C-alpha atoms as one frame of an Amber mdcrd trajectory, in Angstrom:
protein
   7.726  84.997 109.952  10.300  83.901 107.749  11.743  81.959 110.629   8.979
  80.541 110.906   8.365  78.903 107.251  12.081  78.314 107.699  11.913  76.198
 110.651   8.240  74.500 109.074  10.155  73.125 106.157  12.739  71.907 107.510
  10.761  70.058 109.881   8.037  68.474 107.201  11.493  67.823 105.077  12.976
  65.411 108.031   9.494  63.741 109.140   9.505  63.086 105.897  13.300  61.533
 105.448  12.651  59.238 108.446   9.606  58.369 107.591  11.287  56.937 103.952
  14.178  55.616 105.724  11.487  53.611 108.540   9.141  52.339 104.670  12.732
  50.839 103.244  13.616  48.770 106.152  10.371  47.955 107.610  10.871  44.037
 105.670  14.335  43.867 107.259  14.787  41.885 110.222  17.053  42.967 112.975
  19.903  40.870 113.204  23.134  40.359 115.450  26.330  38.897 113.699  26.948
  35.497 115.373  30.305  34.913 116.436  32.735  32.090 114.246  32.587  28.858
 116.512  34.921  27.345 113.714  38.156  29.381 114.545  40.691  27.931 117.424
  39.748  29.145 120.727  43.029  30.029 123.217  44.048  27.669 125.167  43.029
  28.468 128.791  44.863  29.948 130.912  45.596  32.320 128.497  49.141  32.974
 127.415  50.291  33.070 131.419  47.688  30.537 132.692  50.764  27.580 132.054
  49.257  26.297 128.261  52.219  28.168 126.190  53.822  25.512 124.070  57.577
  25.389 124.138  59.569  27.009 121.566  63.246  25.144 119.804  65.770  27.653
 119.957  69.258  28.111 120.157  71.411  30.255 122.979  73.551  32.570 121.272
  74.197  34.588 124.171  74.295  34.152 127.971  74.703  38.303 129.497  74.830
  37.721 133.396  75.177  41.200 134.007  72.013  42.400 132.583  70.332  39.272
 133.165  69.095  38.758 129.920  69.415  35.439 126.921  70.339  36.795 123.153
  68.142  33.056 121.120  67.571  32.370 117.771  64.646  30.445 117.426  61.292
  29.164 116.255  57.777  30.951 115.887  56.539  31.931 119.574  52.989  31.284
 118.307  51.625  32.513 121.449  52.898  35.880 120.962  52.418  35.600 117.040
  55.805  36.054 116.887  57.648  34.701 113.609  60.924  33.121 114.456  64.420
  35.573 114.811  67.415  36.628 117.044  66.646  38.104 119.270  66.950  39.290
 123.477  65.356  38.761 126.010  64.712  39.085 129.918  64.862  36.139 132.176
  62.099  36.099 134.584  64.273  34.271 137.093  68.191  34.870 136.817  68.987
  30.893 138.317  67.748  30.012 133.972  70.897  31.859 133.219  72.831  29.278
 135.396  71.080  26.297 132.890  72.314  27.345 129.761  75.756  28.379 127.821
  75.657  29.995 124.402  75.423  26.964 121.846  73.131  25.102 123.810  69.619
  24.252 121.926  67.002  24.735 124.152  63.376  25.023 124.809  61.862  28.060
 126.158  58.702  29.629 126.851  58.553  33.412 126.658  55.172  35.851 127.871
  54.567  39.712 128.052  55.612  40.987 131.018  55.611  44.632 131.980  56.343
  45.914 128.037  59.318  43.016 128.118  59.333  39.340 126.492  60.050  37.109
 129.695  61.958  34.455 129.525  58.843  32.001 131.957  60.843  28.582 131.567
  63.901  27.294 129.505  64.841  23.532 129.312  67.270  21.356 127.170  65.971
  20.508 124.215  65.287  16.739 123.203
């Protein structure tokens, strides 16, 4: 009998709490947050769609054996990366023949398989 009274008391308290909550929110409108349409949208196709902007850089090292380039570069906007000097893999090893240490270049880089890969490289104008 004691358990029954406890159960009834608990049920009444819960029902009262639910009713009080419902009453306090009865006049509140149901709203969903709206997307911020003023924010800049990414370019169509994303980072891999060819709409990636070129980044200015200077070749510091060409590593033919490991198929990598060391480039001192400015901000890489599509990767949200600040300027620095770093080692990149190349998408096509033939790119390594186009450049040498000291060359000023413009390049595109993308994330691919956990690495950042140069996908296009051209002499700077």
